[in-house]
FIROKE-971261 format. One record per residue: x, y, z of N, C-alpha, C, O in turn. Coordinates in pm, whole numbers, padded with zeros to 5 digits, always signed. Example, Ala and Ser with C-alpha at 12.3 -4.5 7.8 and 13.67 -1.06 7.14 Angstrom:
2
+01319-00569+00780+01230-00450+00780+01320-00330+00780+01424-00332+00846+01285-00225+00708+01367-00106+00714+01290+00003+00787+01341+00114+00804
This chain:
258
+00093-00125-00009+00001+00004+00016+00125+00125-00010+00117+00177-00121+00214+00166+00058+00262+00223+00095+00343+00278-00042+00375+00394-00069+00369+00141-00128+00448+00167-00211+00368+00208-00401+00420+00236-00509+00203+00186-00347+00151+00202-00449+00177+00392-00418+00255+00464-00482+00085+00436-00303+00099+00595-00254+00214+00652-00305+00209+00774-00324+00344+00576-00340+00450+00681-00363+00433+00661-00504+00462+00757-00575+00399+00571-00553+00398+00510-00678+00329+00674-00771+00380+00748-00855+00187+00674-00699+00066+00736-00741+00103+00928-00708+00051+01019-00771+00207+00945-00594+00268+01067-00632+00351+01092-00669+00376+01212-00657+00460+01003-00742+00557+00999-00816+00444+01064-00972+00446+01166-01041+00372+00957-00970+00307+01009-01157+00215+01210-01130+00177+01280-01224+00211+01228-01060+00092+01364-01020+00182+01493-01009+00139+01606-01031+00347+01457-00965+00494+01526-00918+00474+01562-01142+00446+01659-01212+00512+01410-01168+00535+01397-01378+00409+01517-01436+00412+01593-01533+00325+01499-01350+00216+01554-01460+00210+01676-01411+00165+01746-01502+00230+01739-01317+00234+01901-01240+00368+01950-01348+00344+02041-01428+00480+01900-01347+00558+01931-01450+00574+01953-01542+00651+02037-01590+00443+01820-01630+00437+01907-01781+00402+02006-01792+00444+02083-01878+00305+02037-01700+00181+02141-01720+00284+02269-01666+00248+02385-01686+00367+02251-01620+00408+02395-01565+00539+02422-01726+00581+02533-01760+00563+02332-01772+00673+02327-01860+00548+02400-01990+00580+02446-02100+00412+02391-01935+00348+02409-02099+00314+02552-02132+00279+02593-02243+00332+02630-02012+00284+02796-02000+00356+02896-02052+00317+03001-02102+00471+02853-02036+00556+02956-02205+00530+02954-02270+00530+03063-02327+00477+02838-02347+00431+02819-02425+00324+02915-02515+00330+02980-02619+00222+02885-02413+00060+02940-02419+00070+03069-02432-00015+03134-02493+00237+03153-02345+00169+03258-02308+00255+03319-02450+00207+03418-02504+00386+03256-02508+00424+03285-02685+00313+03294-02763+00315+03396-02832+00214+03224-02779+00171+03200-02878-00002+03330-02854-00078+03361-02946-00013+03366-02741-00069+03460-02701-00017+03596-02775-00068+03683-02845+00106+03569-02727+00184+03745-02783+00187+03735-02952+00192+03845-03007+00184+03601-03054+00140+03612-03104+00079+03685-03204+00127+03731-03308-00080+03692-03140-00177+03700-03157-00253+03835-03132-00356+03870-03190-00168+03919-03013-00125+04071-03019-00225+04155-03154-00260+04084-03248-00250+04247-03154-00342+04293-03271-00189+04421-03265-00144+04433-03151-00108+04517-03389+00009+04567-03455-00027+04689-03346-00141+04731-03332+00059+04727-03288+00059+04880-03256+00000+04998-03328+00058+05035-03430-00103+05058-03291-00128+05206-03410-00044+05280-03390+00020+05313-03290-00044+05309-03502+00083+05397-03565+00036+05594-03465+00157+05615-03454+00000+05667-03429-00019+05818-03494-00090+05888-03609-00120+05779-03658-00142+05973-03692-00140+05990-03808-00012+06140-03804+00050+06175-03904+00001+06204-03674+00101+06330-03693+00251+06218-03671+00355+06236-03607+00220+06146-03724+00384+06070-03687+00409+05996-03821+00513+05931-03832+00319+06002-03927+00337+05980-04071+00367+06096-04173+00309+06203-04189+00500+06028-04252+00549+06186-04349+00514+06112-04475+00459+06002-04468+00537+06156-04564+00599+06142-04710+00668+06082-04741+00682+06068-04862+00753+06010-04647+00844+05981-04709+00815+05801-04663+00843+05711-04742+00755+05774-04522+00697+05643-04485+00600+05626-04642+00633+05511-04670+00555+05646-04695+00485+05673-04819+00583+05578-04938+00560+05468-04988+00674+05653-04953+00735+05658-05074+00851+05488-05054+00877+05395-05131+00891+05520-04911+00992+05420-04923+00928+05313-04825+00824+05311-04759+01036+05224-04843+01036+05075-04727+01095+05091-04641+01150+04992-04594+01116+05226-04575+01234+05236-04456+01152+05142-04348+01193+05033-04309+01008+05213-04300+00904+05182-04191+00814+05099-04259+00759+05022-04179+00775+05082-04384+00663+05044-04377+00658+04968-04524+00695+05033-04621+00612+04831-04544+00630+04750-04715+00577+04755-04731+00609+04784-04847+00406+04760-04735+00277+04721-04713+00188+04872-04739+00204+04975-04675+00121+04856-04818+00026+05012-04787-00122+04906-04823-00130+04804-04890-00225+04981-04746-00328+04972-04805-00442+05072-04808-00487+05124-04706-00478+05091-04906-00587+05225-04946-00756+05163-04909-00822+05078-04967-00785+05244-04795-00943+05240-04799-01001+05334-04859-00969+05449-04829-01108+05309-04966-01176+05368-04997-01368+05355-04949-01442+05256-04946-01385+05452-04930-01534+05459-04866-01590+05564-04970-01519+05655-05013-01738+05544-05013-01840+05620-05057-01933+05590-05054-01975+05475-05037-02022+05737-05080-02176+05708-05085-02255+05641-05181-02231+05685-05294-02357+05536-05180-02405+05493-05276-02451+05557-05393-02559+05616-05385-02396+05557-05490-02426+05579-05644-02318+05687-05692-02327+05767-05785-02182+05661-05574-02095+05785-05623-01994+05722-05621-01882+05772-05632-02016+05616-05610-01879+05464-05650-01703+05532-05771-01706+05598-05875-01635+05501-05728-01487+05543-05871-01530+05435-05939-01577+05327-05902-01499+05499-06079-01472+05391-06107-01368+05285-06189-01283+05332-06265-01376+05162-06172-01307+05069-06214-01180+05079-06246-01082+05026-06194-01187+05150-06331-01106+05233-06469-00938+05323-06372-00815+05321-06377-01118+05430-06247-01016+05546-06236-00901+05438-06066-00778+05448-06054-01000+05346-05962-00909+05254-05849-00730+05156-05942-00627+05109-05894-00783+05170-06078-00716+05052-06162-00576+05205-06134-00475+05201-06063-00618+05301-06204-00483+05401-06202-00443+05481-06108-00351+05563-06112-00508+05457-06031-00450+05485-05877-00352+05356-05836-00230+05374-05843-00393+05256-05802-00240+05101-05785-00172+05145-05895-00085+05217-05845-00150+05147-06062-00071+05091-06094-00005+05248-06076+00104+05231-06130-00007+05322-06053+00050+05516-05996+00138+05472-05831+00246+05509-05784+00045+05390-05786+00113+05356-05635+00272+05299-05699+00388+05340-05689+00200+05174-05773+00284+05057-05772+00455+05111-05852+00570+05069-05838+00374+05254-05960+00544+05254-06055+00579+05312-05918+00701+05293-05909+00521+05394-05766+00642+05545-05725+00690+05461-05616+00808+05426-05606+00565+05418-05508+00630+05383-05420+00689+05242-05385+00652+05139-05441+00778+05247-05294+00869+05087-05269+00789+05049-05175+00787+05141-05093+00722+04963-05142+00627+04855-05136+00661+04717-05195+00593+04657-05277+00787+04673-05136+00767+04518-05157+00652+04379-05178+00620+04291-05258+00604+04461-04977+00456+04349-04963+00311+04404-05060+00199+04369-05026+00329+04474-05156+00237+04503-05246+00167+04628-05222+00227+04714-05158+00028+04657-05272-00019+04762-05224-00187+04783-05271-00237+04832-05372-00252+04719-05138-00360+04643-05120-00506+04822-05172-00465+04934-05142-00634+04812-05233-00734+04854-05213-00867+04835-05194-00958+04800-05270-00860+04863-05084-01047+04793-04983-01169+04912-05032-01146+05033-05041-01270+04861-05054-01367+05010-05143-01505+04968-04989-01494+04861-04929-01570+05025-04968-01672+05006-04845-01796+05105-04917-01765+05189-05002-01932+05087-04876-01991+05202-04936-02071+05228-04837-02133+05135-04784-02089+05401-04778-02134+05415-04647-02274+05438-04640-02342+05370-04717-02329+05513-04570-02501+05570-04610-02445+05759-04654-02331+05804-04648-02535+05810-04683-02484+05918-04701-02481+05998-04626-02563+05974-04537-02400+06134-04601-02395+06259-04462-02518+06274-04454-02559+06267-04338-02590+06292-04527-02648+06419-04561-02652+06543-04595-02744+06613-04554-02554+06592-04673-02507+06732-04670-02480+06751-04815-02410+06666-04870-02530+06857-04889-02516+06877-05001-02368+06998-05019-02342+07057-05124-02282+07013-04877-02172+07048-04935-02105+07020-04801-02166+07017-04695-01966+07000-04814-01875+06936-04703-01733+07028-04672-01642+07061-04748-01751+07053-04537-01660+07125-04470-01565+07096-04462-01553+06980-04423-01475+07148-04481-01345+07027-04385-01343+06979-04246-01259+06892-04222-01423+07020-04142-01490+07010-04020-01545+06828-04086-01482+06723-04089-01684+06862-04128-01704+06775-04189-01659+06659-04259-01747+06574-04248-01546+06610-04338-01484+06586-04377-01364+06456-04209-01327+06338-04216-01354+06522-04138-01254+06526-04064-01378+06408-03930-01338+06307-03872-01539+06475-03918-01601+06392-03832-01644+06213-03944-01626+06097-03906-01697+06257-04070-01703+06143-04159-01600+05985-04103-01619+05871-04061-01463+06101-04148-01363+06004-04098-01350+05879-03994-01349+05756-03997-01344+05968-03914-01318+06008-03767-01430+05890-03724-01407+05804-03639-01564+05904-03805-01700+05757-03777-01654+05655-03879-01698+05541-03862-01609+05667-03935-01647+05570-04068-01540+05462-04139-01558+05362-04208-01380+05552-04074-01278+05530-04161-01211+05366-04054-01201+05363-03931-01186+05283-04124-01171+05174-04027-01030+05077-04032-00985+04992-03955-00982+05136-04170-00815+05117-04143-00758+05172-04089-00818+05278-04073-00600+05176-04006-00565+05203-03925-00394+05207-03979-00344+05105-04025-00330+05310-03970-00232+05280-03959-00143+05199-03834-00155+05261-03729-00040+05052-03820-00035+04991-03760+00133+04989-03808+00178+05046-03908+00219+04900-03700+00321+04910-03682+00392+04831-03814+00513+04835-03832+00300+04757-03903+00308+04654-03948+00267+04720-04081+00356+04717-04166+00130+04790-04122+00052+04818-04259+00061+04985-04254+00026+05030-04145+00100+05082-04353+00089+05165-04370-00067+05185-04428-00132+05085-04458-00113+05296-04439-00280+05297-04488-00312+05459-04508-00276+05549-04432-00393+05471-04634-00479+05576-04716-00563+05582-04690-00627+05477-04688-00635+05715-04648-00830+05678-04698-00817+05788-04792-00723+05857-04830-01032+05781-04840-01068+05864-04955-01195+05868-04882-01234+05804-04785-01241+05945-04942-01385+05974-04881-01470+06032-05032-01426+06140-05073-01587+05967-05117-01610+05989-05246-01742+06044-05206-01836+05977-05162-01740+06208-05231-01864+06252-05147-02001+06275-05266-02010+06260-05388-02082+06311-05175-02257+06304-05311-02252+06446-05271-02368+06487-05278-02176+06535-05235-02207+06646-05262-02086+06772-05299-01976+06725-05327-02097+06924-05302-01996+06993-05346-01928+07029-05244-01960+06973-05139-01776+07166-05235-01677+07148-05135-01765+07290-05119-01828+07358-05200-01735+07303-04957-01871+07423-04912-01749+07538-04869-01761+07618-04777-01641+07526-04953-01519+07641-04928-01523+07681-05113-01444+07761-05162-01592+07633-05166-01645+07689-05340-01668+07796-05361-01776+07838-05320-01548+07914-05455-01642+08043-05448-01641+08054-05591-01587+07960-05648-01683+08137-05656-01667+08223-05791-01720+08103-05903-01805+08029-05852-01690+08073-06033-01683+07998-06085-01629+07863-06173-01658+07810-06280-01520+07837-06051-01400+07723-06042-01498+07671-05910-01562+07735-05827-01472+07467-05942-01507+07510-05789-01426+07335-05775-01425+07241-05856-01381+07346-05673-01256+07223-05612-01351+07029-05598-01444+06964-05548-01240+07027-05679-01315+06837-05710-01236+06798-05623-01323+06748-05551-01106+06770-05549-01082+06692-05439-00960+06815-05320-00899+06919-05342-00977+06721-05194-00902+06783-05121-00775+06693-05047-00818+06585-05009-00612+06713-05015-00623+06591-04892-00543+06733-04790-00456+06817-04815-00651+06691-04636-00637+06724-04536-00568+06704-04424-00552+06782-04331-00527+06591-04438-00413+06485-04330-00292+06469-04409-00254+06503-04521-00243+06401-04303-00123+06337-04400-00112+06200-04446-00014+06144-04495-00286+06130-04412-00370+06020-04491-00480+05991-04595-00527+05898-04660-00493+06117-04575-00624+06121-04562-00681+06249-04686-00610+06349-04698-00823+06234-04784-00810+06249-04876-00972+06309-04899-00998+06365-04793-01082+06321-04984-01186+06358-04969-01154+06419-05154-01075+06495-05210-01279+06325-05199-01308+06364-05373-01447+06395-05407-01532+06310-05432-01467+06526-05406-01612+06578-05443-01676+06504-05601-01706+06570-05701-01683+06360-05586-01769+06297-05659-01902+06369-05744-01909+06363-05867-02027+06451-05641-02061+06493-05726-02053+06628-05835-02143+06679-05901-01890+06667-05824-01876+06808-05896-01825+06687-05976-01868+06700-06090-01761+06589-05966-01628+06546-06094-01789+06482-06174-01779+06475-06297-01917+06441-06121-01991+06338-06217-02043+06470-06306-02047+06450-06428-02088+06620-06251-02120+06742-06309-02021+06773-06431-02080+06787-06538-01945+06781-06433-01813+06864-06481-01741+06723-06606-01644+06741-06678-01810+06615-06599-01715+06554-06717-01869+06443-06772-01981+06444-06720-01835+06384-06853-01934+06269-06902-02009+06279-07010-02073+06188-07062-01997+06423-07054-02066+06489-07163-02037+06531-07236-01926+06582-07224-02124+06554-07403-02030+06585-07491-01925+06642-07497-01840+06572-07550-01880+06763-07458-01799+06843-07455-01707+06830-07370-01605+06881-07416-01686+06775-07242-01635+06728-07150-01583+06615-07117-01664+06526-07144-01473+06567-07065-01346+06443-07044-01498+06301-06991-01610+06292-06941-01399+06230-07044-01480+06076-06970-01464+06073-06796-01360+06094-06733-01568+06049-06753-01552+06070-06591-01448+06004-06497-01419+06036-06382-01387+05881-06593-01301+05759-06533-01165+05911-06565-01090+05952-06476-01167+05967-06707-01026+06074-06717-01009+06169-06600-00903+06152-06541-01098+06278-06546-01178+06341-06493-01145+06315-06304-01121+06399-06217-01159+06154-06294-01113+06145-06172-01038+06076-06148-01025+06055-06027-00955+06008-06235-00839+05969-06263-00742+06066-06194-00653+06037-06113-00785+06219-06254-00691+06267-06229-00714+06353-06135-00608+06416-06121-00791+06392-06064-00820+06472-05962-00752+06291-05792-00697+06298-05682-00786+06215-05848-00751+06112-05747-00593+06085-05776-00518+06046-05686-00570+06098-05842-00378+06104-05854-00303+06200-05812-00197+06177-05754-00355+06342-05840-00336+06449-05768-00352+06450-05616-00263+06491-05542-00452+06410-05578-00448+06455-05429-00319+06320-05327-00241+06318-05231-00362+06249-05409-00255+06134-05384-00103+06144-05367-00034+06091-05280-00068+06219-05465+00058+06323-05469+00069+06386-05413+00186+06423-05406-00003+06441-05346-00006+06609-05205+00042+06473-05080+00151+06481-05025-00047+06364-05052+00011+06315-04955+00180+06224-04962+00220+06173-04858+00265+06213-05089+00328+06189-05132+00404+06300-05106+00523+06273-05118+00383+06420-05073+00475+06586-05032+00454+06647-05133+00490+06764-05119+00396+06618-05275+00429+06748-05404+00328+06812-05319+00237+06781-05242+00426+06987-05400+00536+07031-05464+00563+07068-05307+00497+07085-05205+00661+07068-05336+00764+07130-05186+00648+07141-05028+00610+07231-04954+00635+07045-05034+00494+07023-04924+00512+06894-04864+00428+06807-04887+00648+06860-04761+00727+06763-04714+00846+06686-04755+00955+06656-04705+00781+06664-04868+00902+06641-05004+00951+06728-05057+00893+06799-05139+01141+06746-04997+01199+06860-05053+01229+06864-05210+01262+06756-05258+01223+06979-05304+01255+07021-05419+01401+06983-05496+01483+07075-05504+01428+06882-05541+01564+06885-05624+01602+07014-05667+01694+07084-05624+01510+07042-05768+01567+07153-05864+01368+07282-05806+01257+07243-05769+01409+07390-05825+01268+07487-05810+01127+07459-05909+01120+07465-06032+01065+07442-05853+00938+07400-05911+00818+07443-05897+00722+07403-05963+00813+07531-05806+00626+07536-05739+00591+07652-05821+00665+07722-05888+00495+07658-05807+00408+07713-05821+00365+07811-05726+00245+07782-05718+00384+07911-05646+00433+07990-05552+00284+08073-05490+00233+08092-05380+00257+08102-05615+00113+08198-05628-00003+08116-05601-00102+08163-05546+00006+07986-05640-00102+07858-05644-00086+07686-05531-00140+07576-05524+00023+07761-05463+00055+07707-05291+00141+07574-05324+00252+07596-05373+00103+07433-05303+00194+07356-05273+00195+07283-05453+00221+07164-05470+00162+07377-05569+00194+07308-05671+00282+07303-05767+00376+07374-05732+00312+07234-05915+00378+07227-06037+00362+07326-06089+00257+07316-06152+00423+07465-06109+00472+07557-06197+00441+07490-06344+00404+07583-06416+00441+07386-06406+00450+07312-06535+00279+07287-06560+00226+07187-06512+00200+07386-06640+00041+07351-06632+00035+07200-06730-00076+07148-06733+00153+07126-06811+00121+07037-06787+00158+06870-06771+00160+06767-06838+00186+06921-06628+00240+06820-06467+00089+06784-06398-00005+06864-06392+00089+06697-06367+00015+06635-06246-00022+06704-06130-00101+06674-06040+00081+06846-06153+00068+06898-05962+00060+07065-06017+00106+07166-05963-00018+07047-06147-00043+07145-06144-00188+07210-06122-00298+07166-06156-00152+07338-06050-00292+07407-05928-00420+07362-06019-00499+07295-05954-00454+07381-06137-00560+07360-06199-00644+07180-06184-00761+07178-06223-00595+07067-06139-00579+06949-06148-00719+06967-06064-00827+06977-06123-00709+06970-05940-00753+06984-05821-00902+07077-05789-00981+07082-05695-00883+07172-05979-01039+07236-05966-01109+07154-06165-01062+07090-06260-01264+07229-06116-01281+07202-06247-01289+07333-06355-01366+07380-06439-01160+07358-06294-01067+07451-06421-00995+07324-06542-00977+07334-06663-00973+07232-06466-00884+07077-06496-00920+07024-06641-00841+06981-06725-01076+07039-06655-01172+07005-06758-01161+07031-06934-01198+06955-07023-01095+07172-06944-01069+07222-07072-00968+07186-07116-00939+07161-07233-00895+07182-07004-00713+07121-07054-00728+06937-07034-00623+06895-06984-00799+06856-07052-00818+06766-07060-00839+06713-07186-00957+06685-07208-00746+06687-07294-00794+06647-07435-00724+06529-07418-00649+06495-07326-00761+06467-07527-00758+06262-07581-00811+06223-07502-00902+06158-07556-00828+06211-07331-00883+06211-07260-00765+06099-07183-00789+05989-07133-00658+06157-07192-00475+06172-07106-00518+06214-06993-00583+06318-06980-00475+06108-06864-00477+06157-06775-00326+06226-06719-00240+06151-06672-00304+06370-06729-00218+06377-06663-00117+06351-06619-00151+06281-06524+00036+06355-06616+00126+06304-06555+00216+06389-06509+00256+06492-06564+00256+06331-06373+00410+06347-06313+00500+06443-06434+00503+06402-06550+00568+06563-06397+00653+06591-06504+00803+06568-06446+00774+06542-06329+00939+06561-06452+01029+06522-06462+01098+06570-06334+01172+06529-06244+01056+06638-06361+01069+06743-06197+01028+06719-06045+01092+06743-05943+00883+06655-06066+00797+06619-05998+00848+06457-05945+00862+06428-05826+00871+06370-06050+00963+06236-06075+01081+06263-05950+01068+06214-05838+01193+06347-05989+01330+06366-05934+01236+06379-05785+01213+06268-05736+01183+06489-05713+01166+06489-05555+01127+06420-05503+01128+06430-05380+01064+06292-05576+00965+06129-05524+01073+06055-05484+01072+05996-05375+01200+06049-05583+01302+05969-05623+01389+05971-05490+01426+05867-05436+01430+06147-05424+01497+06214-05395+01421+06134-05259+01506+06077-05190+01332+06124-05225+01244+06113-05082+01221+05926-05060+01173+05860-04968+01260+05902-05144+01288+05681-05113+01209+05626-05118+01181+05524-05054+01092+05743-05285+01060+05664-05397+01109+05619-05529+01228+05585-05524+01078+05612-05598+01046+05562-05765+01012+05629-05876+00995+05568-05982
């Protein structure tokens, strides 16, 4: 009886010892499933988009109001543009999602920030850089005169396209195709996020049109000031989306891009 008790105690000790050895593995597995830490928007720079120094992949989130989704050709053009200019070896993805209309005829910058805060689901983490677009069913509240704003970049990774205005000035008999005007504005605003012109991506050679803010002085360049207003509609001939000129490309390359 005494030997049986000693044998039982020995088995129990071995069992408990085995359980203790399992605990560190369980803790390690728990650590591996923790979500990556978020990165504050204020810490994101154009170099983070252009280079792979901190982030080697990018996710672009597109939110749109029903009936105002961007054309597939436009999002394809955006992806091609980013793949051409950014160094992201793990790839660039675009995700799209429909949201309810905020019910406004015109949107202020404060409105856009509120909509983003309530609806943006992709946030930059230590693993993945993100960017955000909102395609609005109204005009820009800051419009004045005959020229209307088609898009704005208002944060380190945030942009809005006034899709109603884009549609009003495209697709007609004497107007550019919707995808042409749409692509022009989308690429123009993202190029501002990339730091053009002299917008936290330093210029290799002076080419800023200071009279029109952070824009290029070459009227044939994607970063010409008119590209974000309805003034560009008259300049889009032959259905071609404007390209970055050599000076803008040189700036991006010098800041980690391609």
